[in-house]
C-alpha positions as CSV (number, residue, x, y, z in Angstrom):
1,M,-10.4,-6.0,19.4
2,D,-6.7,-5.5,19.0
3,Q,-4.9,-8.8,18.4
4,R,-1.4,-7.3,18.9
5,P,-1.2,-7.8,22.7
6,V,-2.3,-11.4,22.2
7,R,0.3,-12.0,19.5
8,A,2.9,-10.4,21.7
9,R,2.2,-12.8,24.5
10,W,2.4,-15.8,22.1
11,V,5.7,-14.5,20.8
12,R,7.1,-14.3,24.3
13,R,6.1,-17.9,24.8
14,L,7.5,-19.1,21.5
15,P,10.9,-20.3,22.8
16,T,9.1,-22.5,25.3
17,L,6.8,-23.9,22.6
18,L,9.6,-24.6,20.3
19,H,11.6,-26.3,23.0
20,R,8.7,-28.6,23.9
21,A,8.0,-29.3,20.2
22,W,11.6,-30.1,19.2
23,S,12.2,-32.2,22.4
24,R,9.2,-34.5,21.6
25,P,10.1,-38.1,20.5
26,A,10.6,-38.7,16.9
27,E,7.6,-41.0,16.6
28,A,5.4,-38.3,17.9
29,A,6.6,-35.8,15.4
30,A,4.6,-37.1,12.5
31,P,1.3,-38.5,13.8
32,T,-1.1,-40.0,11.3
33,G,-4.8,-40.1,11.1
34,R,-5.4,-36.5,12.0
35,H,-9.0,-35.5,11.7
36,S,-8.7,-31.9,10.5
37,N,-6.2,-29.1,10.0
38,P,-6.0,-26.0,12.3
39,D,-8.1,-23.0,11.3
40,A,-5.0,-21.2,10.0
41,V,-4.6,-23.8,7.3
42,V,-6.3,-22.4,4.2
43,D,-5.5,-25.4,2.0
44,C,-3.2,-28.4,2.0
45,A,-2.7,-30.8,-1.0
46,V,-0.3,-33.3,-2.4
47,Y,0.8,-32.9,-6.0
48,V,2.3,-35.7,-8.1
49,D,3.5,-35.0,-11.6
50,G,1.6,-31.7,-11.5
51,R,-1.7,-33.3,-10.6
52,R,-3.5,-32.7,-7.3
53,Q,-4.2,-35.9,-5.4
54,P,-7.8,-36.3,-4.3
55,G,-8.9,-36.1,-0.7
56,S,-8.3,-33.8,2.2
57,R,-5.7,-34.7,4.8
58,H,-3.7,-33.3,7.7
59,Y,-0.5,-31.6,6.7
60,T,1.6,-34.2,8.6
61,D,-0.1,-37.0,6.6
62,A,0.2,-35.0,3.4
63,Y,4.0,-34.5,3.9
64,A,4.5,-38.2,4.7
65,Q,2.6,-39.2,1.6
66,S,4.6,-36.8,-0.7
67,R,7.9,-38.3,0.6
68,G,6.7,-41.7,-0.3
69,R,5.6,-40.9,-3.9
70,G,8.9,-40.3,-5.6
71,R,10.9,-37.2,-6.7
72,R,8.0,-35.6,-8.6
73,S,5.7,-35.1,-5.7
74,F,5.4,-32.4,-3.1
75,V,2.9,-30.9,-0.7
76,W,1.7,-27.3,-0.8
77,L,0.5,-26.0,2.6
78,G,-1.2,-22.6,2.7
79,L,-1.4,-20.7,6.0
80,H,-3.1,-17.4,6.9
81,D,-2.1,-15.5,10.1
82,P,-1.1,-18.7,12.0
83,A,-0.8,-18.7,15.8
84,P,2.6,-19.4,17.3
85,A,1.6,-22.9,18.5
86,V,0.4,-23.8,15.0
87,M,3.5,-22.5,13.3
88,A,5.7,-24.3,15.8
89,A,4.0,-27.6,14.9
90,V,4.3,-26.9,11.2
91,G,8.0,-26.1,11.6
92,L,8.6,-29.3,13.5
93,T,6.8,-31.3,10.7
94,F,8.7,-29.8,7.8
95,G,12.1,-29.3,9.5
96,L,12.0,-25.5,9.7
97,D,14.4,-24.1,12.3
98,E,13.4,-21.6,15.0
99,H,14.4,-18.6,12.9
100,H,12.0,-19.7,10.2
101,V,9.2,-20.0,12.7
102,E,9.9,-16.6,14.2
103,Q,10.0,-14.9,10.8
104,A,6.7,-16.6,9.8
105,L,5.0,-15.2,12.8
106,A,6.0,-11.6,12.2
107,D,4.5,-9.3,9.5
108,G,5.7,-6.2,7.7
109,H,8.8,-7.9,6.1
110,R,10.7,-6.3,3.3
111,P,10.8,-8.4,0.0
112,T,13.8,-10.6,0.2
113,L,15.3,-13.9,-0.8
114,Q,17.2,-16.0,1.8
115,R,18.5,-19.6,1.9
116,Y,19.0,-21.6,5.1
117,G,20.4,-25.0,4.5
118,D,18.0,-26.9,2.2
119,V,15.1,-24.4,2.7
120,T,14.7,-21.2,0.6
121,L,12.6,-18.3,2.0
122,L,11.0,-15.9,-0.4
123,V,9.2,-12.9,1.0
124,L,6.8,-10.7,-1.0
125,R,4.5,-7.8,-0.2
126,T,0.8,-8.1,-1.1
127,A,-1.3,-5.2,-2.2
128,G,-5.0,-4.6,-2.7
129,Y,-7.1,-1.6,-3.7
130,V,-9.6,-0.3,-1.2
131,A,-12.7,0.9,-3.0
132,H,-14.0,4.4,-1.9
133,T,-16.7,6.8,-3.2
134,E,-14.5,9.9,-2.7
135,L,-11.0,10.7,-1.6
136,T,-10.8,12.3,1.9
137,D,-8.0,13.2,4.2
138,T,-8.4,9.8,6.0
139,S,-9.2,7.5,3.0
140,E,-7.4,4.2,2.9
141,V,-6.6,3.6,-0.8
142,I,-4.1,0.7,-0.7
143,D,-4.0,-2.2,1.8
144,T,-0.8,-4.1,2.0
145,G,0.4,-7.2,3.7
146,D,3.0,-9.9,3.1
147,V,3.4,-13.5,2.0
148,M,6.3,-15.8,2.9
149,I,7.1,-18.8,0.8
150,F,9.2,-21.6,2.3
151,L,10.5,-23.9,-0.4
152,G,12.0,-27.3,0.4
153,D,12.8,-30.4,-1.6
154,R,9.2,-31.8,-1.1
155,F,7.2,-28.9,0.2
156,A,6.1,-25.4,-0.4
157,I,4.6,-23.5,2.6
158,T,2.9,-20.1,2.0
159,V,2.3,-17.9,5.1
160,R,0.2,-14.9,4.4
161,H,-0.4,-11.9,6.7
162,G,-3.2,-9.4,6.1
163,A,-6.3,-9.4,4.0
164,A,-4.7,-8.5,0.7
165,G,-3.3,-11.0,-1.7
166,A,-5.5,-14.1,-1.2
167,L,-3.8,-17.2,-2.8
168,A,-6.9,-19.3,-3.6
169,P,-7.0,-17.9,-7.1
170,V,-3.3,-18.7,-7.5
171,R,-3.8,-22.3,-6.5
172,E,-6.8,-22.7,-8.8
173,D,-4.9,-21.2,-11.8
174,V,-1.7,-23.1,-11.4
175,Q,-3.5,-26.4,-10.9
176,R,-4.8,-26.0,-14.5
177,R,-1.2,-25.8,-15.7
178,R,0.2,-29.2,-15.0
179,A,3.4,-28.7,-17.0
180,V,4.3,-25.8,-14.7
181,L,3.2,-27.5,-11.5
182,A,5.1,-30.6,-12.4
183,E,8.4,-28.6,-11.9
184,G,7.9,-29.0,-8.1
185,P,7.8,-26.4,-5.2
186,W,9.4,-23.7,-7.3
187,A,6.2,-23.7,-9.4
188,V,4.4,-22.4,-6.3
189,A,6.9,-19.6,-6.0
190,Y,6.5,-18.6,-9.6
191,A,2.7,-18.7,-9.4
192,V,2.6,-16.5,-6.2
193,Y,5.2,-14.1,-7.6
194,A,3.2,-13.7,-10.9
195,R,0.0,-13.1,-8.9
196,M,1.5,-10.5,-6.7
197,V,2.8,-8.6,-9.8
198,E,-0.6,-8.9,-11.4
199,L,-2.1,-7.3,-8.3
200,Y,0.5,-4.5,-8.5
201,L,-0.6,-3.7,-12.0
202,E,-4.3,-3.9,-11.1
203,V,-3.9,-1.6,-8.1
204,A,-1.8,0.8,-10.3
205,G,-4.6,1.0,-12.8
206,Q,-7.1,1.9,-10.1
207,V,-4.8,4.4,-8.5
208,E,-4.4,6.0,-11.9
209,T,-8.1,6.7,-11.9
210,D,-7.9,8.4,-8.5
211,L,-5.0,10.5,-9.8
212,E,-7.0,11.6,-12.8
213,R,-10.0,12.6,-10.6
214,L,-7.7,14.4,-8.2
215,E,-6.0,16.3,-11.1
216,E,-9.4,17.4,-12.5
217,T,-10.4,18.6,-9.0
218,V,-7.2,20.6,-8.5
219,F,-7.4,22.4,-11.8
220,A,-11.1,23.0,-11.8
221,R,-12.5,26.5,-11.4
222,D,-13.8,25.9,-7.9
223,R,-10.5,24.1,-6.8
224,S,-12.3,22.1,-4.2
225,A,-9.4,19.7,-3.5
226,D,-7.9,20.1,0.0
227,I,-4.2,19.8,0.6
228,Q,-4.9,17.1,3.2
229,Q,-6.5,14.9,0.5
230,I,-3.4,15.1,-1.7
231,Y,-1.1,14.3,1.2
232,Q,-3.3,11.3,2.1
233,L,-3.0,9.9,-1.4
234,K,0.7,10.7,-1.3
235,R,1.1,8.5,1.8
236,E,-0.9,5.7,0.2
237,I,1.3,5.8,-2.9
238,V,4.5,5.8,-0.8
239,E,3.2,2.6,1.0
240,F,2.4,1.1,-2.4
241,K,5.9,2.1,-3.7
242,R,7.5,0.3,-0.7
243,A,5.8,-2.9,-1.6
244,V,6.5,-2.8,-5.4
245,L,10.0,-1.4,-5.8
246,P,11.9,-3.8,-3.4
247,S,10.3,-6.8,-5.1
248,Q,12.7,-6.5,-8.0
249,E,15.8,-7.5,-6.1
250,P,14.7,-11.0,-5.0
251,L,13.5,-11.7,-8.6
252,R,16.8,-10.5,-10.1
253,T,18.7,-12.7,-7.6
254,L,16.6,-15.7,-8.5
255,L,17.3,-15.2,-12.2
256,G,21.0,-14.8,-11.5
257,Q,21.3,-18.0,-9.5
258,H,22.5,-21.3,-11.1
259,G,21.8,-24.7,-9.5
260,A,20.1,-23.5,-6.3
261,G,17.4,-21.4,-7.9
262,P,14.3,-22.4,-9.9
263,P,14.7,-25.2,-12.5
264,P,15.6,-24.2,-16.1
265,A,12.0,-24.8,-17.3
266,L,10.7,-22.1,-15.0
267,R,13.3,-19.5,-15.6
268,R,11.6,-18.1,-18.7
269,W,8.4,-17.8,-16.7
270,F,10.2,-15.9,-14.0
271,A,11.7,-13.7,-16.7
272,D,8.2,-12.8,-17.9
273,V,7.3,-11.9,-14.3
274,D,10.4,-9.7,-14.1
275,S,9.2,-7.8,-17.3
276,D,5.7,-7.3,-15.8
277,L,7.2,-6.1,-12.5
278,A,9.4,-3.6,-14.4
279,R,6.2,-2.1,-15.9
280,A,4.6,-1.9,-12.4
281,V,7.7,-0.2,-11.0
282,D,7.7,2.4,-13.9
283,R,4.0,3.1,-13.4
284,V,4.3,3.6,-9.6
285,G,7.3,5.8,-10.1
286,A,5.4,7.9,-12.6
287,Y,2.4,8.2,-10.3
288,D,4.6,9.4,-7.5
289,D,6.2,12.1,-9.8
290,L,2.7,13.1,-11.0
291,L,1.4,13.4,-7.5
292,N,4.4,15.6,-6.6
293,S,3.6,17.9,-9.5
294,I,-0.1,18.0,-8.5
295,L,0.9,18.8,-4.9
296,Q,3.3,21.6,-6.1
297,A,0.6,23.0,-8.4
298,R,-1.9,23.1,-5.5
299,L,0.6,24.8,-3.2
300,A,1.2,27.4,-5.9
301,Q,-2.6,27.9,-6.3
302,L,-2.9,28.5,-2.6
303,A,-0.1,31.1,-2.7
304,V,-1.8,32.9,-5.6
305,D,-5.1,32.8,-3.7
306,Q,-3.5,34.2,-0.6
307,N,-1.9,37.0,-2.7
308,N,-5.3,37.8,-4.3
309,D,-6.9,38.0,-0.9
310,L,-4.2,40.3,0.4
311,R,-4.7,42.6,-2.6
312,K,-8.4,42.7,-2.0
313,I,-7.9,43.5,1.7
314,A,-5.4,46.3,0.8
315,S,-7.8,47.8,-1.8
316,W,-10.7,47.9,0.6
317,A,-8.4,49.3,3.3
318,A,-7.4,52.1,1.0
319,I,-11.0,53.0,0.2
320,A,-11.8,53.0,3.9
321,A,-8.7,55.1,4.7
322,T,-10.0,57.8,2.4
323,Q,-13.2,58.1,4.2
324,T,-11.4,58.0,7.6
325,A,-9.1,60.8,6.5
326,V,-12.0,63.1,5.5
327,A,-14.0,62.3,8.7
328,G,-10.9,62.8,10.8
329,M,-10.2,66.3,9.3
330,Y,-13.7,67.5,10.1
331,G,-13.5,66.0,13.6
332,M,-10.7,68.4,14.7
333,N,-13.2,71.2,15.7
334,F,-11.3,74.0,14.0
335,A,-13.2,77.2,13.5
336,N,-12.2,77.8,9.9
337,M,-13.1,74.6,8.1
338,P,-14.5,74.6,4.5
339,G,-18.2,74.4,4.5
340,L,-18.9,74.7,8.2
341,N,-21.2,77.7,7.8
342,W,-22.5,76.6,4.4
343,R,-26.0,75.2,4.2
344,Y,-25.0,72.3,1.9
345,G,-21.7,71.7,3.5
346,Y,-22.5,68.4,5.1
347,P,-24.1,66.8,2.0
348,A,-21.2,68.2,-0.1
349,V,-18.6,66.4,2.1
350,L,-20.6,63.2,1.9
351,L,-20.7,63.5,-1.9
352,V,-16.9,64.0,-1.9
353,M,-16.4,60.9,0.2
354,A,-18.7,58.8,-1.9
355,T,-17.0,60.1,-5.1
356,A,-13.5,59.3,-3.8
357,A,-14.6,55.8,-2.8
358,L,-16.2,55.2,-6.2
359,V,-13.1,56.4,-8.1
360,L,-10.8,54.3,-6.0
361,H,-13.0,51.2,-6.5
362,R,-13.0,51.7,-10.3
363,L,-9.2,52.0,-10.3
364,F,-8.7,48.9,-8.2
365,R,-11.2,46.9,-10.4
366,R,-9.4,48.0,-13.5
367,S,-6.0,46.9,-12.1
368,G,-7.4,43.5,-11.1
369,W,-7.1,44.0,-7.4
370,L,-10.9,43.8,-6.8
């Protein structure tokens, strides 16, 4: 079932939902004792000095707890494809404005870095490799999505769209690095950025295998690769390129900021991510160039094959034209034709026709036309 019409109806109702939410009394904005989080909440935890606090709590209670634990505590809320009503409630709890909520509900964003008041928004593209037994003209090779990271003084909210780029491994990994996580919400941004770049490199390695197989197929003797297969892989790499290349700009902006960006202790980690991202960009660009070369080579092969076919057709047409010319001469019904009154005239003409065809065939074979 297509969820887009449903999401469109929710988006049209979003201004009403936001108006109702923001007009609620202040005491109702942060209820306590919630039983469970909405289904869109993948995980929610409070971190103090880089250590995750035990227990499972509603995000409103978690945020209230983090604000009462001192400067070295924050809450990390992870969402996956939230509904407008859920995102409106989250925005009310964490002080996000309407523009934040609208952005979080839409997908397909370009990687960017934005700052609104005390909240920093970082948008990244996710990527995942789709396993397939063989490349066809409809194969999906790369699946992309996006993840949005809202960073405040005491919170980090990650909103992911699409199946690619699950953040559960990111949380598990960074929770084992207390020194990094103790730096606050920006540690979440670093961990997510590092994971996305790691996925880019993994996908690039698997795409390289597809390119090697395609290259072998194109230059094999049977040349079984269809031009549609190459175009399909070209489209997938272009989609991958749109996810990877724009990711450099937000990272370079972060590294160039002073005061409003990540804390000094995390800058060297972000610099390492920038180095890995540069390698991913170089590989994707090289793959795009290689695929263009493969495509041009295949087009040249098709042109050569067509030329060979035309030469074969012309050769057989010349052989057939010789027979037609002889038969046409004897079909004119003239009285004085060679061999008309000869007993062996008919077999002799057939022998001449066969000899002419054989000689022409040998000549065309020797010249490479047949």
